[in-house]
C-alpha positions in Angstrom: 241.7 223.0 109.7 239.2 222.3 106.9 239.6 219.0 106.7 238.9 218.9 110.4 235.5 221.1 109.6 234.4 219.1 107.4 234.9 215.3 109.2 232.5 217.1 111.9 230.0 217.8 109.5 230.0 214.9 108.2 229.8 213.4 111.5 226.3 215.2 112.6 225.1 214.3 109.5 225.2 210.5 110.2 223.8 211.5 113.9 220.7 213.3 112.9 219.8 212.8 108.9 217.9 215.2 108.4 220.6 218.3 108.7 221.8 218.5 104.4 222.1 220.1 101.8 218.5 220.5 101.5 217.7 221.0 104.9 220.2 224.8 104.5 218.1 225.2 101.6 214.8 225.2 102.6 215.0 225.6 106.4 211.3 225.5 106.8 210.3 222.7 104.8 210.4 220.4 107.9 208.5 222.3 110.3 205.3 222.6 107.8 201.9 221.4 109.4 200.7 220.3 105.7 203.6 217.9 105.5 202.4 216.0 108.5 198.9 215.8 108.6 199.1 213.8 112.4 200.8 216.7 113.4 198.4 219.1 112.0 195.7 216.5 113.8 196.6 216.9 117.4 197.4 220.6 117.0 193.6 221.0 115.7 192.3 219.2 118.6 194.3 220.6 121.3 193.7 224.5 119.5 189.6 223.5 120.1 189.5 221.7 123.4 191.4 225.2 124.4 189.8 227.5 122.3 186.3 226.1 123.8 187.5 226.5 127.5 188.6 229.8 126.7 185.4 230.5 125.5 184.0 229.4 129.0 185.9 231.3 130.9 185.4 234.4 129.4 181.5 233.6 128.8 181.3 233.3 132.6 183.4 236.2 133.3 181.0 238.2 131.9 177.7 236.0 132.4 178.3 234.0 135.4 174.5 233.4 135.8 173.4 230.4 134.4 174.9 227.0 132.7 173.6 226.4 129.2 176.9 227.5 127.8 178.6 225.4 129.6 176.3 222.0 128.8 176.6 223.9 125.1 180.5 223.3 125.1 180.6 220.1 126.9 177.6 219.0 124.0 179.9 220.3 121.2 183.5 218.8 122.4 181.8 215.4 123.1 180.5 215.0 119.6 183.4 216.0 118.2 182.4 219.9 117.1 184.6 221.1 113.9 186.7 223.3 115.0 186.5 225.9 111.9 182.5 226.2 113.0 183.0 227.8 116.5 180.5 227.3 119.0 178.2 230.6 120.2 180.5 233.5 120.4 179.2 236.2 123.3 178.8 240.2 121.3 180.0 241.4 124.8 183.5 239.9 125.9 186.1 241.9 125.5 188.3 242.1 122.3 190.9 240.6 123.6 188.9 237.4 124.2 187.5 237.4 120.6 190.6 238.5 119.1 192.5 235.3 120.6 189.1 233.2 120.2 189.0 233.6 116.5 192.8 233.0 116.4 192.0 229.4 118.4 189.3 228.5 116.0 191.0 227.5 113.1 194.6 227.2 113.0 195.0 227.9 109.7 194.1 231.8 110.7 197.8 232.4 112.8 198.8 235.2 111.1 196.3 235.9 108.4 194.7 239.0 108.9 197.0 241.6 108.1 197.7 238.7 104.7 194.2 238.5 104.0 194.0 242.3 104.1 197.1 242.8 102.1 195.6 240.4 99.6 192.2 242.2 99.2 194.0 245.4 98.8 196.2 244.1 96.0 192.9 242.4 94.4 190.9 245.1 94.7 193.3 247.2 92.5 193.9 244.2 90.3 190.0 244.3 89.0 189.1 247.7 89.2 192.1 248.2 87.1 190.6 245.1 84.4 187.1 247.0 84.7 189.0 250.4 84.2 191.1 249.0 80.5 187.9 247.3 79.3 186.4 247.9 75.8 183.4 246.9 76.3 181.1 245.3 79.7 178.0 242.6 79.1 175.7 242.7 81.0 173.6 238.9 81.1 170.4 238.0 82.2 168.9 234.5 82.7 170.6 231.8 79.8 173.0 234.2 78.5 175.0 232.8 81.6 175.9 230.0 80.8 178.6 226.7 80.5 179.3 228.0 76.5 179.8 231.6 77.6 182.5 230.2 80.7 184.0 228.7 77.8 184.7 231.6 75.8 185.9 233.1 79.1 188.3 230.7 79.3 189.7 230.8 75.8 190.2 234.3 75.9 192.1 233.7 79.0 194.6 231.3 76.9 194.2 233.5 73.7 195.9 236.3 76.0 198.4 234.3 77.9 199.6 232.2 74.3 199.2 236.6 72.7 202.0 237.5 74.8 204.4 234.8 74.4 204.9 235.8 70.7 208.0 236.9 69.9 208.5 240.8 68.4 205.3 242.3 66.7 203.9 238.6 66.0 201.4 239.3 69.0 199.6 242.1 66.5 198.5 239.4 64.0 196.5 237.6 66.5 193.1 237.8 65.9 191.3 241.6 67.0 188.5 239.8 68.6 190.4 238.6 71.0 192.4 241.5 71.9 189.1 243.0 73.4 188.9 243.2 76.8 185.5 242.8 78.4 184.2 242.6 81.6 180.8 240.0 82.6 178.3 241.9 84.6 176.0 238.4 85.8 173.5 239.7 88.7 175.9 240.9 91.5 179.4 239.3 90.0 181.3 240.6 87.7 183.2 238.0 85.8 187.4 239.6 83.8 190.1 238.1 82.4 193.6 238.6 84.4 197.0 237.9 83.2 198.3 235.2 84.3 195.8 232.3 82.2 193.2 233.6 85.2 189.4 234.3 85.6 188.6 237.0 88.4 185.0 236.6 89.9 184.1 239.8 92.0 180.9 239.4 94.5 179.5 242.5 94.8 177.1 241.9 98.3 173.8 244.2 99.5 171.5 244.5 102.7 168.3 246.1 102.0 169.3 248.0 98.9 172.9 249.2 100.3 176.0 248.3 98.9 178.3 246.2 101.3 181.9 244.7 100.9 182.9 243.4 97.4 184.5 239.5 98.0 187.0 238.5 95.1 187.7 234.4 93.8 190.5 234.0 91.6 190.4 230.9 89.3 193.2 229.3 87.6 192.5 228.1 84.1 195.7 226.9 83.1 194.4 224.5 80.0 191.2 223.4 78.9 192.7 219.4 79.9 193.3 219.8 83.6 190.4 221.5 85.8 189.9 224.9 87.1 191.3 225.1 90.7 190.9 228.6 93.4 194.5 230.6 93.4 193.4 232.8 95.9 190.0 234.3 97.2 189.4 237.1 100.3 185.6 234.9 101.4 185.7 234.8 105.1 187.7 231.5 106.2 184.5 230.2 107.9 182.4 229.4 104.5 183.3 226.6 102.6 184.8 227.2 99.7 186.8 224.2 99.4 184.2 222.0 99.6 182.7 223.7 97.2 185.8 224.2 94.6 186.0 219.9 95.8 182.3 219.5 94.7 181.7 221.4 91.6 184.2 223.3 90.5 185.6 220.4 88.2 182.4 219.3 87.3 180.3 222.4 87.1 182.4 225.5 87.6 179.4 228.2 86.9 177.6 226.1 89.9 180.7 226.7 91.8 180.5 230.6 90.6 177.1 230.6 91.3 177.4 228.6 94.6 179.6 230.9 96.4 178.3 234.0 95.3 174.7 232.8 97.1 177.0 231.8 100.3 178.6 235.2 100.6 174.9 237.0 100.0 173.3 234.5 102.8 176.0 235.6 105.4 176.2 239.5 104.9 172.3 239.3 105.2 171.9 236.9 107.9 175.2 239.6 109.5 173.7 242.6 108.8 170.1 241.1 110.5 171.9 240.5 113.3 173.7 244.2 113.3 170.4 246.1 112.7 168.7 244.3 115.7 171.4 245.8 117.9 171.5 249.3 116.9 167.6 249.1 116.6 166.5 247.2 119.7 169.8 246.8 121.4 168.5 248.3 124.6 166.0 245.9 125.4 168.2 242.5 124.1 170.1 241.9 127.7 172.7 238.8 125.8 173.4 237.9 122.1 175.8 235.1 120.4 175.9 233.8 117.4 178.5 231.6 115.4 180.6 233.2 112.9 179.0 232.3 110.3 175.7 233.9 111.7 173.5 230.2 110.9 173.5 229.9 114.9 171.7 232.9 116.6 170.4 233.6 119.9 169.5 236.1 122.3 167.8 237.5 125.4 164.9 239.9 125.6 164.4 241.8 128.9 160.6 242.2 129.5 159.2 243.9 132.8 156.8 240.4 133.1 159.4 238.0 131.7 162.4 236.5 130.0 162.3 235.8 126.4 164.3 233.8 125.0 165.3 233.4 121.1 167.1 230.2 119.7 167.6 230.7 115.7 169.5 227.6 113.3 170.0 227.9 109.9 170.2 224.1 108.3 172.1 225.5 104.7 174.8 228.9 105.0 172.7 230.0 101.6 169.6 230.4 103.7 168.5 234.4 105.3 165.5 232.4 107.0 165.9 230.0 109.8 165.4 226.0 109.4 165.2 225.8 113.5 163.0 228.6 115.3 162.4 228.0 119.3 161.3 231.1 121.4 160.6 230.5 124.8 158.8 233.3 127.7 160.3 232.5 130.7 157.8 233.8 133.8 159.3 236.3 136.2 158.3 236.9 140.2 155.3 238.6 139.5 153.6 236.2 137.4 154.6 233.6 140.1 152.7 235.5 142.5 149.4 235.6 140.8 150.1 232.3 139.7 148.5 229.2 142.1 151.5 227.3 140.7 154.3 228.6 139.2 154.0 228.3 135.3 156.7 226.5 133.0 158.4 228.9 130.5 155.8 228.9 127.3 155.9 228.4 123.8 155.5 231.7 121.6 154.7 230.5 118.4 153.4 233.4 116.7 157.0 234.6 117.0 158.1 231.1 116.0 156.3 231.8 113.0 156.7 235.4 112.6 161.0 234.4 112.9 160.1 232.1 110.2 158.7 234.4 107.1 160.2 237.7 108.0 163.8 239.5 108.1 165.3 239.2 112.0 164.3 243.3 112.6 160.4 242.9 110.9 160.1 239.7 112.8 161.5 241.6 116.8 159.4 244.4 115.7 156.5 241.6 114.8 157.0 239.7 118.9 157.9 243.0 120.9 154.6 244.3 119.9 152.2 241.4 119.8 153.9 240.5 123.6 151.6 242.0 126.1 148.6 240.6 124.9 150.3 236.5 124.1 151.4 236.4 127.7 148.5 237.6 129.0 146.9 234.7 127.3 149.4 231.9 128.1 149.8 233.0 131.5 146.0 234.0 132.7 145.4 230.2 132.0 148.4 229.0 134.0 149.4 226.9 130.5 152.4 226.6 128.5 152.4 225.8 124.8 
């Protein structure tokens, strides 16, 4: 009986060479997308197309008056617009559509929402414990934060690992200077030594002087002969931390740490600016769209005399003020009646200047305050700017 079973198994293995010991030990290994780059690319392309069309269907369901988003979706598809930077999201779309679109927009985020929350909670507790057990917190300014200090932090991490590995009470004889638990505060960054040859950075973000949520990045430092790597983090997936790791971490670790802080603070700043204008002027804003990193923002202001469309683009994710601004005033039927010929949409130069130089809520207030006078001057002369 046993020999028959063995013979049957051998025949199956000959027919399908993938069925062997390795498949029984690691049943999920063969299905990993990362093991098959070509398959991953196909899935990514499919998800990209499906996500874009799903978004368009949802958008037309709610805002079926214009073909603007359709043309943008086709342009993005033709130019290979990366799926990690999705096209504009309508903030009025149902939560179901938003959740599904976010998942489709990046295949890497499947099932990560709950795990990301668990990672955040675990790292937050670990950082709180590290700060609670510290013997000293050193605040650094300017030149005090440098490559030499980072090398000292790495040395402390390695010394702690070696001390813990010593047998018996031998670790008591270790250098007392390196038994100190020191936390370093550099601006909005808190840097501390974590167990297991790890360096932890907590980024504290804020807006208008009020604290916002913290983010974490844990670097692994195995030895001075090997470059540090990002072990885990709680940074939003749509911010380019992997690109920053590849470009900076091996050559300039201090610059990497600072750059990630700049990315996070700028993202929070742009996001909170949008949140604030929705909170303060939501009754005046008819439609509002934005990308996940808030580096593309568009909204419409409904005025009695015309409709104002605002388009903002940020060339770099570390910026809090836009680099490209376009504000158009579209005349309503009342203006068309008073004009011999229907006027063309006019660019509001004063509004564009305000948006380039002020935060979004401040610029919005400036635009609305001067809008009636600007519209009279432009449309009474029948010209477009």
